[in-house]
Structures are given as C-alpha cells and as structure tokens.
RODO-2510 file (C-alpha; in nm, 4 decimals, decimal comma):
residues 391
     n   res          X          Y          Z
     1     m    -2,2561     6,4265     1,3522
     2     a    -2,0859     6,7597     1,3027
     3     s    -2,2765     7,0123     1,0984
     4     i    -2,1431     7,2709     0,8587
     5     t    -2,0954     7,6073     1,0262
     6     r    -2,3692     7,8377     0,9086
     7     s    -2,2211     8,1190     0,7046
     8     p    -2,3837     8,4565     0,6456
     9     a    -2,5691     8,4579     0,3167
    10     r    -2,3773     8,6269     0,0403
    11     t    -2,5651     8,7635    -0,2535
    12     v    -2,4994     8,5919    -0,5803
    13     p    -2,4831     8,8420    -0,8688
    14     a    -2,8033     8,8873    -1,0598
    15     f    -2,8547     8,6624    -1,3579
    16     t    -3,0980     8,6575    -1,6465
    17     l    -3,3909     8,4175    -1,6639
    18     f    -3,5707     8,3621    -1,9938
    19     h    -3,9430     8,2997    -1,9762
    20     p    -4,0089     7,9421    -2,1040
    21     r    -4,2996     8,0444    -2,3310
    22     n    -4,1715     8,3849    -2,4374
    23     p    -3,7923     8,4064    -2,4763
    24     r    -3,8154     8,7848    -2,5200
    25     r    -3,9397     8,8221    -2,1632
    26     v    -3,6524     8,8260    -1,9203
    27     s    -3,6228     8,8835    -1,5496
    28     r    -3,3323     8,9300    -1,3143
    29     r    -3,3146     8,7703    -0,9722
    30     f    -3,0767     8,7813    -0,6784
    31     l    -3,0301     8,4567    -0,4905
    32     g    -2,8959     8,4727    -0,1355
    33     i    -2,7118     8,1428    -0,0941
    34     p    -2,4988     8,0763     0,2144
    35     s    -2,1470     8,0265     0,0837
    36     a    -2,1140     7,6874     0,2548
    37     f    -2,3844     7,5522     0,0215
    38     l    -2,2890     7,7314    -0,3008
    39     l    -2,1176     7,5373    -0,5794
    40     d    -1,9325     7,7164    -0,8570
    41     d    -1,9871     7,4152    -1,0811
    42     y    -2,0728     7,0501    -1,0361
    43     l    -1,9677     6,7213    -1,1933
    44     p    -2,1925     6,4241    -1,1050
    45     r    -2,0295     6,1722    -0,8730
    46     y    -2,0678     5,8835    -1,1196
    47     q    -1,8407     6,0736    -1,3588
    48     l    -1,5582     6,0482    -1,1042
    49     l    -1,5597     5,6672    -1,0811
    50     t    -1,2602     5,4858    -1,2260
    51     s    -1,3071     5,1907    -1,4600
    52     v    -1,2028     4,9566    -1,1787
    53     e    -1,4582     5,1062    -0,9386
    54     s    -1,7280     5,0790    -1,2039
    55     s    -1,6462     4,7129    -1,2690
    56     k    -1,6606     4,6359    -0,8976
    57     k    -2,0040     4,7940    -0,8711
    58     r    -2,1313     4,5932    -1,1660
    59     s    -2,0078     4,2691    -1,0106
    60     l    -2,1584     4,3582    -0,6754
    61     a    -2,4948     4,4402    -0,8323
    62     y    -2,5166     4,0980    -0,9964
    63     a    -2,4089     3,9288    -0,6722
    64     h    -2,6848     4,1015    -0,4760
    65     l    -2,9449     3,9778    -0,7222
    66     r    -2,8319     3,6171    -0,6740
    67     e    -2,8825     3,6434    -0,2970
    68     c    -3,0971     3,9480    -0,2349
    69     n    -3,0304     4,1377     0,0874
    70     l    -3,0839     4,4864    -0,0471
    71     c    -3,3511     4,5922     0,1985
    72     p    -3,4244     4,5094     0,5628
    73     r    -3,6614     4,2331     0,4520
    74     k    -3,3464     4,0331     0,3623
    75     c    -3,5392     3,7757     0,1602
    76     g    -3,2124     3,6035     0,0657
    77     i    -3,3624     3,4658    -0,2560
    78     n    -3,2094     3,4310    -0,6025
    79     r    -3,4046     3,6865    -0,8008
    80     y    -3,3086     3,5184    -1,1268
    81     e    -3,5301     3,2267    -1,0146
    82     t    -3,8040     3,3758    -0,7975
    83     t    -3,9206     3,6981    -0,6312
    84     g    -3,9421     3,8141    -0,2730
    85     m    -4,1455     4,0771    -0,0905
    86     c    -4,1072     4,3358    -0,3671
    87     l    -4,2347     4,0956    -0,6388
    88     i    -3,9624     4,2106    -0,8845
    89     g    -3,7105     3,9777    -1,0489
    90     a    -3,3503     4,0324    -1,1619
    91     k    -3,3261     4,1042    -1,5334
    92     t    -3,5627     4,4016    -1,5532
    93     a    -3,7238     4,6692    -1,3409
    94     k    -4,0960     4,7379    -1,3573
    95     v    -4,1608     5,1047    -1,4440
    96     n    -4,4932     5,2887    -1,4388
    97     v    -4,3963     5,6394    -1,5508
    98     i    -4,0969     5,8075    -1,7133
    99     a    -4,1470     6,1780    -1,7807
   100     p    -4,0319     6,5316    -1,7000
   101     h    -4,2041     6,6022    -1,3675
   102     r    -4,2961     6,9432    -1,2282
   103     g    -4,4432     6,8329    -0,8975
   104     e    -4,1224     6,8286    -0,6944
   105     e    -3,9530     7,0899    -0,4765
   106     p    -3,8598     7,4062    -0,6718
   107     c    -3,4870     7,3413    -0,6374
   108     i    -3,5375     6,9908    -0,7803
   109     q    -3,7780     7,0602    -1,0663
   110     g    -3,6294     7,3952    -1,1711
   111     h    -3,7719     7,5362    -1,4951
   112     h    -3,7606     7,2247    -1,7146
   113     g    -3,8725     6,9609    -1,4668
   114     s    -3,7129     6,6645    -1,2970
   115     g    -3,6597     6,3534    -1,5086
   116     s    -3,8703     6,1208    -1,2957
   117     v    -3,8751     5,7438    -1,3205
   118     f    -4,1555     5,5933    -1,1094
   119     f    -4,0805     5,2285    -1,0337
   120     s    -4,3593     4,9804    -0,9651
   121     g    -4,3404     4,7580    -0,6600
   122     c    -4,2152     4,8457    -0,3129
   123     n    -4,0583     4,6832    -0,0080
   124     l    -4,3079     4,8548     0,2242
   125     r    -4,6830     4,8015     0,2469
   126     c    -4,8044     5,1450     0,3537
   127     v    -5,1794     5,1281     0,4072
   128     f    -5,2042     5,4976     0,3106
   129     c    -4,9749     5,4782     0,0041
   130     q    -4,9803     5,8179    -0,1666
   131     n    -4,8754     5,6580    -0,4988
   132     h    -5,1604     5,4064    -0,4900
   133     v    -5,3162     5,5363    -0,8111
   134     g    -5,0953     5,5676    -1,1160
   135     f    -5,1194     5,8288    -1,3865
   136     i    -5,4310     5,8944    -1,5901
   137     l    -5,2720     5,8866    -1,9338
   138     f    -5,1366     5,6012    -2,1403
   139     h    -4,8754     5,7680    -2,3526
   140     f    -4,5639     5,6473    -2,5292
   141     s    -4,3479     5,9125    -2,6900
   142     i    -3,9851     6,0021    -2,7242
   143     i    -3,9639     6,1514    -2,3726
   144     c    -4,2715     6,0157    -2,1947
   145     l    -4,3695     5,6646    -2,0922
   146     t    -4,6895     5,6641    -1,8900
   147     l    -4,9551     5,4095    -1,7962
   148     f    -5,2810     5,4442    -1,6061
   149     i    -5,2583     5,1838    -1,3339
   150     q    -5,4039     5,1386    -0,9883
   151     d    -5,1713     5,0336    -0,7059
   152     i    -4,8329     5,0869    -0,8684
   153     a    -4,6546     5,0240    -0,5368
   154     h    -4,8035     4,6944    -0,4210
   155     q    -4,8537     4,5108    -0,7512
   156     r    -4,6428     4,4327    -1,0565
   157     n    -4,8002     4,6889    -1,2875
   158     g    -4,6086     4,8744    -1,5558
   159     f    -4,3446     4,8214    -1,8230
   160     d    -4,0445     4,5878    -1,7952
   161     l    -3,7185     4,7661    -1,8784
   162     t    -3,3639     4,6330    -1,8699
   163     p    -3,0857     4,8491    -1,7201
   164     q    -2,9712     4,9419    -2,0706
   165     e    -3,3254     5,0438    -2,1706
   166     l    -3,3508     5,2530    -1,8533
   167     a    -3,0218     5,4208    -1,9433
   168     e    -3,1563     5,5061    -2,2888
   169     w    -3,4556     5,6764    -2,1267
   170     y    -3,2247     5,8809    -1,9030
   171     i    -3,0463     6,0065    -2,2141
   172     k    -3,3788     6,0977    -2,3797
   173     l    -3,4843     6,2905    -2,0701
   174     q    -3,1529     6,4773    -2,0702
   175     q    -3,1254     6,5540    -2,4398
   176     i    -3,4883     6,6088    -2,5386
   177     g    -3,6621     6,6849    -2,2097
   178     r    -3,3722     6,9066    -2,0947
   179     v    -3,4462     6,8019    -1,7373
   180     h    -3,2226     6,9089    -1,4494
   181     n    -3,1714     6,5596    -1,3060
   182     i    -3,2747     6,1947    -1,3175
   183     n    -3,5162     6,1308    -1,0286
   184     l    -3,5506     5,7632    -0,9332
   185     v    -3,8752     5,7235    -0,7363
   186     t    -3,9262     5,4221    -0,5046
   187     p    -3,6118     5,2403    -0,6237
   188     e    -3,5211     5,0582    -0,2991
   189     h    -3,6081     4,7131    -0,4364
   190     v    -3,4355     4,7582    -0,7741
   191     v    -3,1043     4,9074    -0,6628
   192     p    -2,8898     4,6593    -0,8657
   193     q    -3,0803     4,7420    -1,1853
   194     v    -3,0555     5,1140    -1,1008
   195     a    -2,6802     5,0942    -1,0401
   196     l    -2,6268     4,9133    -1,3715
   197     s    -2,8462     5,1643    -1,5562
   198     i    -2,6489     5,4628    -1,4205
   199     l    -2,3198     5,3055    -1,5290
   200     d    -2,4627     5,2318    -1,8745
   201     a    -2,6003     5,5864    -1,9033
   202     r    -2,2640     5,7348    -1,8079
   203     d    -2,1077     5,5517    -2,1007
   204     m    -2,3862     5,6887    -2,3243
   205     g    -2,3162     6,0504    -2,2250
   206     l    -2,5300     6,1209    -1,9167
   207     r    -2,4033     6,4287    -1,7325
   208     i    -2,6835     6,5420    -1,4963
   209     p    -2,7226     6,4543    -1,1261
   210     i    -2,8929     6,1369    -1,0042
   211     i    -3,1617     6,1621    -0,7331
   212     y    -3,2465     5,8617    -0,5156
   213     n    -3,6052     5,9243    -0,3994
   214     t    -3,6655     5,6746    -0,1191
   215     s    -3,8838     5,5736     0,1765
   216     s    -3,5595     5,5296     0,3787
   217     f    -3,6289     5,1574     0,4168
   218     d    -3,2868     5,0764     0,2735
   219     s    -3,0057     4,8499     0,3859
   220     k    -2,6452     4,9557     0,4375
   221     d    -2,5386     4,7126     0,1627
   222     s    -2,7746     4,8844    -0,0771
   223     l    -2,6515     5,2336     0,0086
   224     q    -2,2886     5,1257    -0,0183
   225     l    -2,3583     5,0028    -0,3713
   226     l    -2,5066     5,3463    -0,4523
   227     d    -2,2153     5,5403    -0,3002
   228     g    -2,0491     5,7245    -0,5866
   229     l    -2,3527     5,6873    -0,8144
   230     v    -2,6088     5,9103    -0,6402
   231     d    -2,5745     6,2880    -0,6077
   232     i    -2,8923     6,3773    -0,4178
   233     y    -3,0686     6,1588    -0,1648
   234     l    -3,4351     6,2477    -0,1206
   235     p    -3,5517     6,0310     0,1738
   236     d    -3,8851     6,0248     0,3530
   237     f    -3,8882     5,9820     0,7289
   238     k    -4,2443     5,8620     0,7743
   239     v    -4,3142     5,7712     1,1376
   240     w    -4,1319     5,7397     1,4689
   241     k    -4,3012     5,4713     1,6796
   242     s    -4,2490     5,1030     1,5992
   243     s    -4,6151     5,0377     1,6820
   244     t    -4,7157     5,2893     1,4139
   245     s    -4,4781     5,1510     1,1527
   246     k    -4,5985     4,7977     1,2257
   247     r    -4,9621     4,8969     1,1795
   248     l    -4,9351     5,1467     0,8948
   249     l    -4,6198     5,0417     0,7040
   250     k    -4,6165     4,6690     0,7902
   251     a    -4,2519     4,7087     0,8965
   252     e    -4,1902     4,7139     1,2703
   253     d    -3,8196     4,7975     1,2279
   254     y    -3,8809     5,0950     0,9990
   255     t    -3,7653     5,3710     1,2354
   256     v    -3,4327     5,2119     1,3279
   257     t    -3,3683     5,1385     0,9609
   258     a    -3,4583     5,4931     0,8534
   259     m    -3,2225     5,6440     1,1102
   260     e    -2,9337     5,4269     0,9897
   261     s    -3,0144     5,4953     0,6236
   262     i    -3,0440     5,8735     0,6549
   263     t    -2,7214     5,8904     0,8559
   264     e    -2,5392     5,6980     0,5823
   265     m    -2,6903     5,9119     0,3064
   266     h    -2,5722     6,2278     0,4803
   267     r    -2,2251     6,0780     0,5291
   268     q    -2,1996     6,0217     0,1551
   269     v    -2,3234     6,3523     0,0143
   270     g    -2,3631     6,5995     0,3053
   271     d    -2,6053     6,8917     0,3225
   272     l    -2,7917     7,0093     0,0147
   273     s    -2,5868     7,2396    -0,2096
   274     f    -2,6775     7,4449    -0,5150
   275     t    -2,5287     7,6163    -0,8142
   276     s    -2,6040     7,9878    -0,8521
   277     d    -2,9156     7,9198    -1,0614
   278     g    -3,0846     7,7771    -0,7503
   279     i    -3,0853     7,4150    -0,8720
   280     a    -2,9818     7,1512    -0,6183
   281     k    -2,6856     6,9412    -0,7292
   282     k    -2,5655     6,7418    -0,4295
   283     g    -2,6723     6,6532    -0,0756
   284     v    -2,9704     6,5330     0,1263
   285     l    -3,3216     6,6774     0,1022
   286     l    -3,5358     6,5166     0,3701
   287     r    -3,9145     6,4944     0,3538
   288     h    -4,1638     6,4331     0,6316
   289     l    -4,5325     6,3926     0,5512
   290     v    -4,7335     6,5074     0,8522
   291     m    -4,9952     6,2433     0,9376
   292     p    -5,3344     6,2928     1,1082
   293     g    -5,2942     6,2523     1,4818
   294     k    -4,9230     6,1668     1,4471
   295     e    -4,7761     6,5125     1,5002
   296     d    -4,5985     6,3917     1,8139
   297     e    -4,4029     6,1483     1,5971
   298     g    -4,3140     6,4233     1,3527
   299     m    -4,1853     6,6323     1,6419
   300     e    -3,9622     6,3456     1,7575
   301     i    -3,8287     6,3015     1,4051
   302     m    -3,7341     6,6713     1,3853
   303     r    -3,5610     6,6529     1,7231
   304     w    -3,3609     6,3472     1,6167
   305     l    -3,2576     6,5057     1,2859
   306     g    -3,1306     6,8201     1,4549
   307     e    -2,9368     6,6277     1,7187
   308     n    -2,7979     6,3408     1,5109
   309     v    -2,7737     6,4342     1,1428
   310     s    -2,7193     6,8071     1,0857
   311     k    -2,8801     7,1330     1,1860
   312     d    -2,8088     7,2444     0,8290
   313     l    -3,0212     6,9619     0,6870
   314     y    -3,2617     7,0805     0,4177
   315     v    -3,6112     6,9734     0,5279
   316     h    -3,9490     6,9684     0,3558
   317     i    -4,2368     6,9315     0,6037
   318     m    -4,5268     6,8287     0,3808
   319     e    -4,8962     6,8871     0,4418
   320     q    -5,0603     6,7167     0,1413
   321     y    -5,1561     6,3886     0,3095
   322     h    -5,4835     6,2463     0,1801
   323     p    -5,6567     5,9178     0,2673
   324     d    -5,5741     5,6639    -0,0017
   325     a    -5,5104     5,2937    -0,0657
   326     h    -5,6725     5,0991     0,2215
   327     v    -5,7597     5,3953     0,4419
   328     g    -6,1320     5,4621     0,4712
   329     k    -6,2332     5,1413     0,2944
   330     k    -6,5131     4,9296     0,4347
   331     r    -6,4205     4,6344     0,6508
   332     r    -6,4837     4,2865     0,5175
   333     v    -6,6952     4,2166     0,8234
   334     a    -6,9174     4,5211     0,8653
   335     r    -6,9376     4,6800     1,2100
   336     r    -7,1287     4,9890     1,3156
   337     v    -6,9825     5,2355     1,5636
   338     r    -7,1201     5,5388     1,7460
   339     f    -7,0104     5,8660     1,5820
   340     v    -7,0358     6,2139     1,7361
   341     d    -7,0125     6,5065     1,4933
   342     a    -6,8885     6,8598     1,5644
   343     s    -7,2317     6,9747     1,6838
   344     g    -7,2544     6,6902     1,9360
   345     d    -7,5147     6,4857     1,7488
   346     e    -7,4712     6,1097     1,7736
   347     s    -7,5319     5,8519     1,5012
   348     l    -7,4373     5,4967     1,4116
   349     q    -7,2059     5,4630     1,1125
   350     e    -7,0353     5,1718     0,9431
   351     e    -6,6767     5,1402     1,0631
   352     v    -6,3990     5,1854     0,8056
   353     r    -6,0409     5,0652     0,8041
   354     y    -5,7705     5,2831     0,9603
   355     a    -6,0298     5,5363     1,0687
   356     e    -5,7734     5,7252     1,2806
   357     i    -5,5997     5,8571     0,9670
   358     n    -5,9067     5,8861     0,7471
   359     r    -5,8945     6,2658     0,7253
   360     a    -5,6722     6,5531     0,6181
   361     i    -5,4291     6,7000     0,8700
   362     r    -5,5210     7,0026     1,0803
   363     d    -5,3375     7,3342     1,0803
   364     e    -5,2286     7,2915     1,4407
   365     e    -5,0766     6,9493     1,3633
   366     l    -4,8664     7,0970     1,0848
   367     s    -4,7656     7,3960     1,2961
   368     s    -4,6528     7,1816     1,5872
   369     v    -4,4131     6,9844     1,3664
   370     k    -4,2718     7,3007     1,2107
   371     e    -4,2235     7,4578     1,5517
   372     a    -4,0457     7,1439     1,6731
   373     a    -3,8121     7,1621     1,3737
   374     v    -3,7148     7,5196     1,4557
   375     k    -3,6699     7,4290     1,8217
   376     a    -3,4364     7,1455     1,7138
   377     g    -3,2139     7,4039     1,5420
   378     l    -3,3172     7,3220     1,1856
   379     w    -3,3426     7,6302     0,9653
   380     r    -3,3325     7,5300     0,5991
   381     f    -3,6934     7,4627     0,4999
   382     c    -3,8698     7,4189     0,1677
   383     e    -4,1909     7,6167     0,1181
   384     p    -4,2872     7,5244    -0,2394
   385     h    -4,6293     7,6934    -0,2302
   386     e    -4,4519     8,0284    -0,2411
   387     g    -4,3337     7,9415    -0,5903
   388     q    -3,9678     8,0319    -0,5458
   389     f    -3,6334     7,8642    -0,5045
   390     h    -3,5583     7,8046    -0,1362
   391     l    -3,1993     7,7609    -0,0362
***
C-alpha cells in the first residue's frame, strides 16, 4: 500500500497552554508537525453521514445481531435468543468502566483525558489478558461509572447499557468531562450496539472523534459497518505465529485476521493526523505489546507493517507486559520441575501454567523490536514516558 510522502516538519506557531490546576500559569510550546499529518480543523466522520447512510447502518446493525458474523468466530447465532463465544446478547452491551482516562498515549489523552468505555466480554481468550482485573472503585456519578470486577474480558461482569444509554454517557463525557474523544475499548463483539450508540449520540449533539480500541480480531463485515463512524483505529497486533496465537490467544487464525483488519482500518482513515494542539483526530495508531521470549514475532510484525501498510504508520511499541490472568497459576495436577537460577544452583519447584511468559520482558527484547521497526522504515513512534506529545 502506498504511503504518504514524508514531508519536512514545519513548525506550527507557538500557542498558549493553561495549566489545569492554575489557570494563571501559562506556557508556550512549538510543535513540529509534518505538514502531511497536520489538520487545520476536523469534523468527525459520523457527522458527514447522510440520513440515508445512517438508516442503512442501523438496518445492517440489527441484521448482524440476528445472524452474528461480526468476528472471525462466525457463531452465526441469533443474539436476540442466545449468546455465542463473547457471551453478550443483542439488546445491551455489558460495560465495566466509563470514565475520563489518562492512561493512554499523550496524543490520545491530551490534557482532559480520553472518554474511555471499557466493555466486558471478548472474542479472544488471551491467557495473559492485561485487562483481567477490573477497577478498584465502585463509583456512580455524572461522568464516571466504575465497578471493581475480576476478569472483565472473559466473563459477563459489569453494567447492561442499551445503545441509547451508551450515547447518553458519551454526551456526559463530552460536556462535563471535556474529554478529547470517545474511546471504545474491546468493542469487537458489540459492534452493532456501538454503531447504534454513535448514531444516537450524533443526534444528541456529539462532536468529538470516536476511537475504536481493538485486538484486531475483527471481521471485514464488522469494519465495513464501522466505516464512516470511527475516526481513529487503535489496534493491537499481538503475535505473529499461528502456533503462538493458538496457545496464548485461543485463536489459530489471529495473525491472518489481524493483517486483513489493520489493512482495512488504514484504508478507511489513513495515517494518524493531528490538529495543531497535538491531539490526534483521525488515522491509525498501532500498538504492539512486546512479550517475553517473543521478540522475533514482534520483529516480523514490524517488518510486515513497513512493507504492507505504511512506513508513515504511527506505532507504539509497549513494554508494560506483566503476567496476569492464567499465567503463573498452579496447574490442576501438580508437577515439579528442575529449576536453575542465575547463580547456577538447582532446585525442584512446582510447575506453573504458561511458564515461558511468566516474567517481565528484558531490555534486549524491547530493543530488538524497536530496531526492527526502524529497519522496516517506520519512523513515527510514541514514547509516552517522556511526557510529551509525539507526532
């Protein structure tokens, strides 16, 4: 796929930033944004839909629910009568958290946070699920809906909300939370409800971008329904080998599906673009979580992205993997294995599940993936620990 020609960065004029806790404190910043990725202004894509296009999307959403094929599982069931792999029905979506979120990339969270909606349930079964534990606080307020729940991805935990109720929350996040966007997290299995909620919210006055924050285990039918509704796609590309995806994600066809999904996402919205305040408005921001001992797969992913999607793709190579969910848990049938520590001492220890990823990543594993990305021609990287906007 052709990439946008890289343009020399042009300096955007300085602008004033007001400190969020002390409006009298101001600072001025220059942002060097390549002109190819600079937007003078932005109108969300859902605002451009005609009434006919909106009606067609509503009809298609209901049709998908009656014979669900919205992910590669292709359960084919009527979700008004039963549930499939994701365990979620048709009339509502199960939601664990709705709140302004400041744990995203700087260009996504900005100064006021990203209006995140964490859906319960998932069409994958990642043994290392990083969202395995929900949030610590039960809180219901005008801009925050939060529940402490374990395993928000694999079980039906959370609050049931209709598309209209979801839309009302989007409006609260926009008007009271003053968030920069609506960030839909793990929505692959509730795409019809999401599509309906965006259309409802548009009629209620929503005017900020929509982010589709996904594992990339999406179907083409699902992404076609979202075309014109989503402004920013935020996909993960988890692993490369089918043997790894079969063992760790319980989806042998994950890699092929992710490649097709990411290609379609990029076709719809292109490379990530910003307004002059450094906030992302449109495009693809791709994440890859480096896994212990899987750096070779990360390197292959970077190579494929550079050769097949775009060398101007905005990439976040993440290092925060931690053992969670089923990783490191004791086996049902206990077995003891010989363990050799760093000093060479041997001992017998009880074997745990998925022991090969039961550790944090090493510096050299992270470095090898980053070096492979540069070698592939990628150059737009997110480094959030530096605490700045990265363009």
